[in-house]
C-alpha angles and dihedrals in degrees: 000000000000093000092054092051093047094049092045090052089070098201115128094240092054091050091048090049090051090052093047091047091050092049089048090054091049092050093044091057088073094074098055119090099196118089092220093053093048093044093052093053093043094049094048092046094049092044090052092050089048091050091051091048092050092046092050092043093050093046092059133030144213119020095010092057090051090048090051092051092047090049091052092049091048091050091049091052091051092049092049091046092051090046090054095044104039100059089062102032133038122222116250118262089254093060092043091054092044089054090050091053092047091049093053091046089054092048092050091047090059092070099063090038091054090050089052093049090050088050093236090142092056090048092052091048089051092056091071093060 
């Protein structure tokens, strides 16, 4: 729901917020033990990234569309590779902690992005005249 509205908005800050929200959902899936819970977050996150990629690719043409398709293929290869590797091996504590830090940075980034989408910054600038 929220991803569709953000992508349909079309402003750069809404698209960036959709990407950050999707990445946050993908990172947050790590902490859940249930397959259904993980799968739900992973599917929504990947669908949102796909929707953003399609929206950006359709909005422009030529080289950018090719770059979007290559980026999607690269992401799919990484996801499949991690899916094959992680059931047998665990990431080192360093990578686990790095993922925790990245997840919190993404969560914190949602606050100023939400303020930008809601046009709070423009409203505050307008207060000065």
